[in-house]
C-alpha positions in Angstrom: -36.8 -41.0 -60.1 -35.6 -38.0 -62.0 -32.5 -36.4 -61.8 -34.3 -33.2 -60.4 -35.6 -35.6 -57.5 -32.4 -37.4 -57.1 -31.1 -33.7 -56.4 -33.3 -32.8 -53.9 -33.1 -36.3 -52.3 -29.5 -36.1 -51.2 -29.9 -31.9 -50.4 -32.2 -33.1 -48.0 -30.0 -35.4 -46.4 -27.0 -33.3 -46.1 -29.0 -31.1 -44.0 -30.1 -34.1 -42.2 -26.8 -34.8 -41.6 -25.8 -31.0 -40.5 -28.3 -30.8 -38.1 -27.8 -34.6 -36.7 -23.7 -33.0 -36.3 -24.4 -29.9 -34.4 -27.0 -31.9 -32.4 -23.8 -34.4 -31.0 -21.4 -31.2 -31.1 -24.1 -29.5 -28.1 -24.7 -32.8 -26.3 -20.8 -32.8 -26.4 -20.1 -29.3 -24.8 -23.0 -30.1 -22.2 -21.3 -33.7 -21.3 -17.9 -31.7 -21.2 -19.2 -28.9 -18.7 -20.3 -31.3 -16.5 -17.1 -33.2 -16.7 -14.3 -31.2 -16.7 -14.9 -27.7 -15.8 -17.2 -28.5 -12.8 -14.3 -30.8 -11.3 -11.6 -28.2 -12.1 -13.2 -25.7 -10.0 -13.3 -28.0 -6.8 -9.8 -29.4 -7.5 -8.7 -25.6 -7.5 -10.5 -25.7 -3.6 -9.5 -28.5 -2.6 -5.2 -28.0 -3.9 -6.1 -24.3 -1.2 -7.2 -26.4 1.6 -4.1 -29.1 0.7 -2.2 -25.8 0.7 -3.0 -24.8 4.4 -3.2 -28.3 5.9 0.9 -28.6 4.4 2.1 -25.2 5.4 0.5 -26.1 9.0 2.1 -29.4 9.2 5.7 -28.0 8.1 6.0 -24.5 9.2 3.4 -24.5 12.6 5.8 -24.1 15.8 8.7 -25.3 13.9 12.1 -22.8 14.4 13.7 -21.1 11.5 16.8 -18.8 10.8 16.0 -15.5 9.2 17.9 -15.4 5.9 16.3 -12.0 4.6 14.4 -9.3 5.9 12.6 -7.5 2.7 11.2 -4.6 4.7 8.7 -3.9 7.6 6.4 -6.7 7.6 8.2 -9.3 5.1 11.0 -11.6 5.7 12.6 -15.1 4.4 13.5 -18.1 6.1 15.2 -20.4 5.1 13.7 -23.5 4.4 12.7 -23.8 0.3 9.0 -22.8 -0.7 8.2 -24.9 -3.9 10.8 -23.6 -6.5 12.2 -20.8 -4.3 15.3 -21.8 -1.9 13.3 -19.4 1.2 9.7 -19.1 2.1 8.9 -15.4 2.4 6.5 -14.4 5.5 4.1 -11.5 5.6 3.8 -11.3 9.0 0.3 -11.1 10.4 -1.8 -8.7 11.1 0.3 -5.9 10.7 1.1 -3.1 8.0 4.6 -1.1 7.9 5.4 1.4 5.4 6.8 0.8 2.2 10.1 0.5 1.4 10.4 -0.8 -2.0 6.7 -0.6 -3.7 7.5 1.4 -7.2 3.4 2.2 -6.6 3.7 4.6 -3.4 7.8 4.7 -3.4 9.1 5.2 0.0 6.7 5.9 2.4 7.5 8.0 5.9 9.3 5.9 8.2 9.5 2.8 6.3 13.5 2.8 6.2 13.0 2.9 10.2 10.7 0.1 10.2 13.1 -1.9 8.0 15.9 -1.2 9.9 14.3 -2.3 13.2 13.2 -4.9 11.8 16.1 -6.2 10.6 18.2 -5.6 13.9 15.5 -7.5 15.5 15.3 -10.7 13.8 17.9 -11.2 10.7 19.9 -14.3 11.7 17.8 -14.8 14.7 16.2 -18.5 15.0 12.8 -18.0 15.3 9.8 -19.9 15.4 6.7 -19.9 13.3 3.0 -19.6 14.3 0.1 -19.8 12.0 -3.3 -19.0 12.1 -5.3 -22.2 12.4 -8.5 -21.9 11.2 -7.6 -18.9 8.3 -5.8 -19.4 4.7 -2.0 -19.4 5.3 -1.3 -18.0 2.2 -1.6 -14.1 0.9 -2.6 -13.0 -3.0 1.1 -13.0 -3.6 1.5 -16.4 -1.9 3.2 -15.2 0.9 3.2 -17.3 4.1 1.0 -15.5 6.7 2.4 -15.6 9.9 3.6 -14.7 13.7 7.3 -14.8 13.9 8.1 -15.7 17.8 11.5 -14.2 18.5 14.2 -16.0 20.7 14.0 -13.6 23.6 10.3 -15.2 23.4 8.5 -11.8 22.2 6.8 -11.7 18.5 8.3 -9.3 16.0 4.6 -8.5 14.6 3.3 -7.4 18.5 7.3 -5.3 18.9 6.8 -3.3 15.6 3.2 -2.5 17.0 4.2 -1.6 20.5 7.4 0.5 19.4 5.2 2.7 16.8 7.1 1.2 13.5 3.7 -0.7 11.8 -0.1 0.4 11.8 -2.5 -2.3 12.7 -3.9 -3.6 10.1 -7.5 -3.6 10.1 -8.5 -5.3 7.0 -8.3 -8.7 7.4 -9.3 -10.3 10.9 -7.1 -12.5 12.8 -7.4 -14.1 16.5 -5.2 -11.1 17.8 -7.1 -8.2 15.9 -8.5 -6.3 19.0 -5.3 -6.7 20.5 -3.0 -5.4 17.9 -5.8 -2.7 18.1 -4.7 -1.9 21.7 -1.0 -1.9 20.7 -1.2 0.0 18.2 -3.2 2.5 20.5 -1.1 3.0 23.3 2.3 3.2 20.4 0.5 6.5 19.8 -0.8 7.9 22.7 2.6 7.7 23.8 4.0 9.2 20.1 6.6 6.4 20.3 8.2 6.2 16.4 6.3 7.0 13.8 3.2 8.3 15.9 5.0 11.2 16.8 5.2 13.4 13.6 3.2 11.4 10.9 0.7 13.2 8.9 -2.7 11.3 7.9 -1.5 12.0 4.3 1.8 9.9 4.7 -0.2 6.6 5.7 -1.3 4.4 3.8 -4.4 4.9 1.2 -6.0 1.8 3.3 -5.6 4.0 6.1 -6.6 7.4 5.1 -9.3 5.7 3.5 -10.6 4.3 7.0 -9.8 7.1 9.3 -12.2 9.4 6.5 -10.3 12.5 6.9 -11.7 15.7 7.4 -10.3 19.5 6.9 -10.3 22.7 8.8 -10.6 26.1 7.3 -6.6 26.1 7.4 -6.8 22.7 5.4 -5.2 20.7 8.3 -6.6 17.3 9.0 -8.3 16.2 12.1 -8.0 13.2 13.8 -10.9 11.2 14.4 -11.3 10.7 18.4 -12.1 7.2 18.2 -8.9 6.8 16.4 -7.0 8.7 19.1 -8.3 7.3 22.4 -8.3 3.9 24.4 -10.3 3.4 27.2 -9.0 2.0 30.9 -10.3 -1.2 30.1 -8.7 -1.4 26.9 -5.4 -0.1 28.6 -5.6 -2.1 31.7 -6.5 -5.6 29.3 -3.0 -5.0 26.8 -1.3 -4.6 30.2 -2.1 -7.6 31.5 
């Protein structure tokens, strides 16, 4: 065999080795996709379910002391949560005006809502109730809860009834309709923020939901559906 033939055979051998290596690499990628990536996705789902179950066992129906009121709809209770010394609660079903959010700055009636929540809950022994069939945490990992005060009332509902909060219509929960009605009664009676709030002072999500229209003077017209409760709805709340 000539030198040229030897060099040609060796060159073909190297090309074959490269092709075999590429094929093995492709097989390894496919195997990795089935053995690592997909189980990781499943594990994340399992972790969320485990978090819900653990939260229900740890908090549901239990009593804790309110250690801090962050603002009208957010507070801390005196039980560790992961690396934190307290558990942060976001009240289910309501949205109070912001006081500390740098994106909005202090909003109309935000300080009043925060002061009211502080007076009602700070230092009190409260009972925590969760939604059994819904996620227990929001995207900021705060615990979503109904907070029952020592006198048996719920802070969520008191804030709504006294006009310190909006019914948060973005997320469904078991008391969704009741909370809409509680807000409606406060609005009808011009309690709290409902006495003077202008539509442009409301949270952005609320402004979008109202689908505000303007008249020739630039005044905002309140949609009829948002301003009235039927007699049947009023009776249901009172009962």
